[in-house]
C-alpha positions in Angstrom: -20.0 113.5 -32.2 -22.9 113.0 -29.8 -20.9 110.5 -27.8 -18.0 112.9 -27.6 -20.3 115.6 -26.2 -21.6 113.2 -23.6 -18.1 112.2 -22.5 -17.0 115.9 -22.3 -20.1 116.8 -20.3 -19.4 113.9 -17.9 -15.7 115.0 -17.5 -16.8 118.6 -16.9 -19.3 117.5 -14.3 -16.7 115.5 -12.5 -14.2 118.4 -12.5 -16.8 120.8 -11.2 -18.0 118.4 -8.5 -14.5 117.9 -7.2 -13.5 121.5 -7.4 -15.7 122.2 -4.4 -13.9 119.8 -2.2 -11.9 121.8 0.4 -10.8 118.9 2.5 -7.7 116.9 1.4 -6.0 114.1 3.2 -2.3 114.7 3.8 0.6 113.0 5.3 1.7 113.8 8.9 4.9 115.4 7.7 2.7 118.0 5.7 1.3 119.4 9.0 2.8 122.6 10.2 5.9 122.1 12.4 4.1 123.6 15.4 1.3 121.0 15.2 3.8 118.1 14.7 5.8 119.2 17.7 2.6 119.5 19.9 1.5 116.0 18.9 5.0 114.5 19.4 5.5 116.1 22.8 2.0 115.6 24.2 1.0 112.3 22.6 4.3 110.4 22.4 2.9 106.9 22.6 0.3 107.2 19.8 0.6 107.8 16.1 -1.3 109.9 13.7 -4.1 107.9 12.1 -5.3 110.6 9.6 -4.5 114.2 8.9 -6.5 116.5 6.6 -6.0 120.0 5.3 -9.2 122.0 5.0 -10.3 125.4 3.9 -13.0 126.9 6.0 -14.2 130.4 5.6 -11.3 131.3 3.4 -8.7 130.1 6.0 -6.7 126.9 6.2 -7.0 124.5 9.1 -5.9 121.0 9.8 -7.8 118.1 11.3 -5.9 115.2 12.9 -7.1 111.9 14.4 -4.7 109.9 16.5 -4.7 106.1 16.9 -6.1 106.4 20.4 -9.2 108.2 19.2 -8.1 111.8 20.0 -9.2 114.4 17.5 -7.6 117.8 17.1 -8.0 120.9 15.0 -5.1 123.2 14.2 -5.1 126.6 12.6 -2.9 127.4 9.5 0.1 128.1 11.8 -0.3 124.8 13.6 -1.7 126.2 16.9 -4.4 123.9 18.3 -8.0 125.1 18.2 -9.7 122.1 19.8 -8.7 118.8 21.3 -11.0 116.0 22.2 -9.6 112.9 23.9 -12.1 110.1 23.4 -10.4 107.5 25.6 -7.8 109.5 27.5 -7.2 112.8 29.3 -6.1 116.2 27.9 -2.4 116.8 28.1 -1.4 119.4 30.7 0.1 121.5 27.9 -3.4 122.1 26.6 -4.6 123.8 29.8 -3.4 127.0 31.1 -2.0 126.4 34.7 -4.7 128.7 36.1 -7.4 126.5 34.5 -5.8 123.3 35.8 -5.6 124.8 39.3 -9.3 126.0 39.1 -10.5 122.5 38.2 -8.4 120.8 40.9 -9.7 123.2 43.6 -13.3 123.2 42.6 -13.9 119.8 41.1 -11.6 117.4 43.0 -10.8 114.3 41.1 -12.5 115.6 37.9 -10.5 115.3 34.7 -10.5 117.4 31.5 -11.0 115.5 28.3 -12.0 118.2 25.8 -11.0 121.8 25.2 -12.0 124.4 22.5 -10.2 127.6 22.0 -12.8 130.2 21.2 -12.6 133.9 20.4 -12.0 135.4 23.9 -11.5 132.2 25.9 -11.7 128.5 26.4 -14.5 125.9 26.8 -13.3 122.9 28.8 -15.3 119.7 29.3 -14.6 117.7 32.4 -15.8 114.3 33.6 -16.7 113.8 37.3 -14.3 112.0 39.5 -14.6 108.2 39.8 -17.1 107.3 42.4 -19.2 110.4 41.9 -22.8 109.8 40.9 -23.5 109.6 37.2 -26.2 112.2 37.7 -23.4 114.7 38.2 -22.7 114.2 34.5 -20.1 115.9 32.4 -19.6 119.6 33.0 -18.6 122.4 30.5 -16.5 125.2 32.1 -16.1 128.5 30.3 -12.9 130.6 30.9 -11.8 133.9 29.5 -8.6 134.3 27.5 -6.6 134.8 30.8 -8.0 131.5 32.2 -10.3 133.2 34.7 -13.5 131.2 35.3 -16.7 132.7 33.7 -19.4 130.1 34.1 -20.4 126.5 34.2 -23.0 124.6 32.2 -24.2 121.0 32.5 
């Protein structure tokens, strides 16, 4: 009887410890269609390494890591929330045309490699153009929801 109580307690402890897990690994085909289409169209030459479904603050989101090191977050509908390209550049589809134009005009040769969609706007990280001094460092640009420049931080 004592042994049965210990086993039941251990099973209950395992169940309770795993019930708090809100991150589950899923197959690529379980991602929302919008996310799969975005990945297929903008990263056609690399595959999905891992995909996870997560609950955060009561809402669902998806985390994806591609074989080339790119990491992305998507909301429950499959719209991207953030993209970080470890060894490549952001796809043009991730940037509003006005943001691309601003970067080209004000930071010639600089390339965007990370973007976060925040409430009310975007945060875009750019790397200086090749040949610029390393002291220039990476720059974070803040834009409002319409793609209008707000400020820069280094």
